[in-house]
Z-matrix of the N, CA and C atoms (Angstrom, degrees):
N
C 1 1.449
C 2 1.526 1 108.45
N 3 1.307 2 116.87 1 125.69
C 4 1.452 3 122.57 2 178.38
C 5 1.527 4 108.54 3 -87.46
N 6 1.320 5 116.18 4 117.71
C 7 1.458 6 121.22 5 -177.19
C 8 1.521 7 108.65 6 -123.25
N 9 1.307 8 115.26 7 138.77
C 10 1.457 9 118.91 8 170.93
C 11 1.503 10 114.02 9 116.50
N 12 1.287 11 113.44 10 148.39
C 13 1.452 12 122.30 11 176.02
C 14 1.516 13 108.38 12 -109.64
N 15 1.308 14 115.61 13 -139.93
C 16 1.470 15 120.66 14 -178.14
C 17 1.522 16 112.65 15 -62.52
N 18 1.330 17 116.66 16 -35.02
C 19 1.458 18 120.30 17 -178.39
C 20 1.509 19 113.96 18 -63.86
N 21 1.331 20 116.69 19 -26.33
C 22 1.465 21 120.01 20 -177.66
C 23 1.531 22 112.35 21 -68.96
N 24 1.320 23 116.66 22 -12.60
C 25 1.465 24 120.51 23 179.18
C 26 1.530 25 111.96 24 -80.67
N 27 1.330 26 116.24 25 -8.02
C 28 1.457 27 121.59 26 -177.54
C 29 1.528 28 110.41 27 -109.19
N 30 1.334 29 116.95 28 143.18
C 31 1.475 30 119.20 29 177.32
C 32 1.527 31 110.17 30 -70.62
N 33 1.309 32 115.80 31 158.13
C 34 1.467 33 120.53 32 178.63
C 35 1.530 34 110.96 33 -53.80
N 36 1.321 35 116.69 34 -35.83
C 37 1.466 36 121.34 35 -176.70
C 38 1.527 37 113.36 36 -65.09
N 39 1.327 38 117.49 37 -14.66
C 40 1.464 39 121.90 38 177.55
C 41 1.533 40 110.82 39 -69.74
N 42 1.326 41 116.10 40 -26.96
C 43 1.456 42 122.34 41 -173.71
C 44 1.527 43 111.13 42 -100.56
N 45 1.323 44 115.90 43 153.58
C 46 1.454 45 121.29 44 173.83
C 47 1.526 46 107.22 45 -60.00
N 48 1.325 47 118.33 46 121.24
C 49 1.465 48 119.94 47 -174.64
C 50 1.529 49 113.93 48 -61.81
N 51 1.316 50 116.75 49 -35.20
C 52 1.471 51 120.16 50 178.58
C 53 1.518 52 110.42 51 -66.39
N 54 1.326 53 116.06 52 -43.66
C 55 1.458 54 120.43 53 -179.16
C 56 1.528 55 111.47 54 -68.56
N 57 1.333 56 116.64 55 -38.61
C 58 1.464 57 119.76 56 179.00
C 59 1.527 58 110.32 57 -65.12
N 60 1.314 59 116.88 58 -44.45
C 61 1.464 60 120.96 59 179.17
C 62 1.526 61 110.86 60 -61.66
N 63 1.325 62 116.62 61 -45.10
C 64 1.462 63 120.54 62 178.96
C 65 1.533 64 110.27 63 -65.59
N 66 1.337 65 116.63 64 -40.92
C 67 1.459 66 120.88 65 179.11
C 68 1.516 67 112.36 66 -60.90
N 69 1.313 68 116.91 67 -41.38
C 70 1.471 69 121.13 68 177.48
C 71 1.526 70 109.54 69 -61.92
N 72 1.324 71 116.18 70 -44.12
C 73 1.468 72 120.49 71 178.77
C 74 1.528 73 110.68 72 -59.22
N 75 1.325 74 117.07 73 -45.94
C 76 1.472 75 121.60 74 179.67
C 77 1.525 76 110.28 75 -62.24
N 78 1.317 77 117.09 76 -46.67
C 79 1.468 78 120.69 77 -175.56
C 80 1.530 79 111.99 78 -70.93
N 81 1.323 80 117.91 79 -22.42
C 82 1.467 81 120.20 80 175.86
C 83 1.528 82 111.87 81 -67.20
N 84 1.326 83 117.00 82 -10.84
C 85 1.463 84 120.70 83 173.02
C 86 1.526 85 110.65 84 -70.71
N 87 1.341 86 116.66 85 -17.58
C 88 1.466 87 122.24 86 -175.03
C 89 1.527 88 113.70 87 -111.54
N 90 1.325 89 116.75 88 -11.79
C 91 1.466 90 121.27 89 -178.83
C 92 1.522 91 108.93 90 -149.99
N 93 1.306 92 116.13 91 156.21
C 94 1.466 93 120.63 92 176.67
C 95 1.523 94 111.17 93 -93.83
N 96 1.320 95 116.50 94 -6.23
C 97 1.453 96 121.50 95 -176.97
C 98 1.530 97 111.08 96 -94.61
N 99 1.326 98 115.81 97 117.94
C 100 1.465 99 119.72 98 177.45
C 101 1.536 100 110.10 99 -63.50
N 102 1.310 101 116.43 100 -33.86
C 103 1.468 102 121.40 101 179.32
C 104 1.534 103 110.86 102 -62.80
N 105 1.322 104 116.00 103 -45.07
C 106 1.471 105 120.80 104 178.95
C 107 1.525 106 109.40 105 -67.40
N 108 1.328 107 117.03 106 -43.49
C 109 1.464 108 121.14 107 179.88
C 110 1.528 109 110.68 108 -59.68
N 111 1.325 110 117.13 109 -42.41
C 112 1.464 111 120.75 110 178.77
C 113 1.523 112 110.93 111 -64.72
N 114 1.321 113 117.47 112 -41.14
C 115 1.464 114 120.86 113 179.51
C 116 1.533 115 110.51 114 -62.78
N 117 1.310 116 117.01 115 -43.07
C 118 1.467 117 121.03 116 178.92
C 119 1.527 118 110.16 117 -65.05
N 120 1.328 119 116.53 118 -45.46
C 121 1.463 120 120.71 119 179.64
C 122 1.525 121 111.01 120 -59.90
N 123 1.325 122 117.18 121 -43.84
C 124 1.464 123 120.59 122 178.54
C 125 1.526 124 111.24 123 -61.52
N 126 1.314 125 117.03 124 -42.08
C 127 1.463 126 120.15 125 178.65
C 128 1.531 127 110.68 126 -61.24
N 129 1.328 128 116.60 127 -45.23
C 130 1.460 129 120.02 128 179.11
C 131 1.528 130 111.38 129 -63.35
N 132 1.320 131 116.74 130 -42.93
C 133 1.460 132 120.26 131 -178.82
C 134 1.521 133 111.84 132 -69.58
N 135 1.301 134 117.92 133 -27.72
C 136 1.454 135 121.03 134 175.73
C 137 1.528 136 109.52 135 -70.28
N 138 1.326 137 116.54 136 -38.58
C 139 1.469 138 121.11 137 177.04
C 140 1.531 139 110.24 138 -65.46
N 141 1.333 140 116.18 139 -41.54
C 142 1.463 141 122.25 140 -179.30
C 143 1.525 142 108.77 141 -153.61
N 144 1.328 143 117.26 142 113.42
C 145 1.463 144 119.87 143 179.49
C 146 1.535 145 113.14 144 -59.18
N 147 1.312 146 117.11 145 -18.14
C 148 1.462 147 122.56 146 179.86
C 149 1.520 148 112.27 147 -102.61
N 150 1.318 149 117.63 148 15.75
C 151 1.468 150 122.07 149 -174.14
C 152 1.529 151 112.19 150 -51.85
N 153 1.313 152 116.91 151 -49.80
C 154 1.466 153 119.69 152 -175.46
C 155 1.524 154 112.39 153 -78.29
N 156 1.329 155 117.97 154 -26.08
C 157 1.460 156 121.45 155 172.81
C 158 1.528 157 108.50 156 -63.47
N 159 1.324 158 115.59 157 -47.64
C 160 1.464 159 120.67 158 -179.62
C 161 1.532 160 111.43 159 -67.65
N 162 1.313 161 117.07 160 -37.82
C 163 1.468 162 120.80 161 177.77
C 164 1.531 163 110.15 162 -60.88
N 165 1.321 164 115.03 163 -44.19
C 166 1.463 165 120.02 164 179.98
C 167 1.531 166 110.88 165 -62.52
N 168 1.342 167 116.60 166 -42.35
C 169 1.470 168 121.29 167 177.57
C 170 1.529 169 110.79 168 -60.83
N 171 1.336 170 115.99 169 -45.27
C 172 1.451 171 120.84 170 -178.75
C 173 1.531 172 110.70 171 -63.14
N 174 1.331 173 116.64 172 -44.90
C 175 1.469 174 120.18 173 -179.57
C 176 1.525 175 110.67 174 -63.88
N 177 1.317 176 117.36 175 -38.04
C 178 1.466 177 120.79 176 178.50
C 179 1.525 178 109.40 177 -65.35
N 180 1.314 179 116.55 178 -43.97
C 181 1.470 180 121.52 179 -179.52
C 182 1.521 181 110.95 180 -62.22
N 183 1.336 182 116.56 181 -37.93
C 184 1.462 183 121.42 182 -178.68
C 185 1.524 184 112.81 183 -86.60
N 186 1.313 185 116.40 184 -5.49
C 187 1.468 186 120.00 185 179.83
C 188 1.511 187 113.75 186 74.16
N 189 1.314 188 115.69 187 30.87
C 190 1.475 189 121.39 188 -178.95
C 191 1.527 190 109.34 189 -91.52
């Protein structure tokens, strides 16, 4: 199975480890595959290194 977008071209060490770990946790809400969750998290973090920080702020603001 081919998994990953642009983020999969980068090693885990390229990303903030705290954000990557949190991103995987968030994405596991949508898939049972840690591999898929990591690929999605990497793609989001490549788009915006603060993706999950901002997501958390938005969810708090909306009471989610």
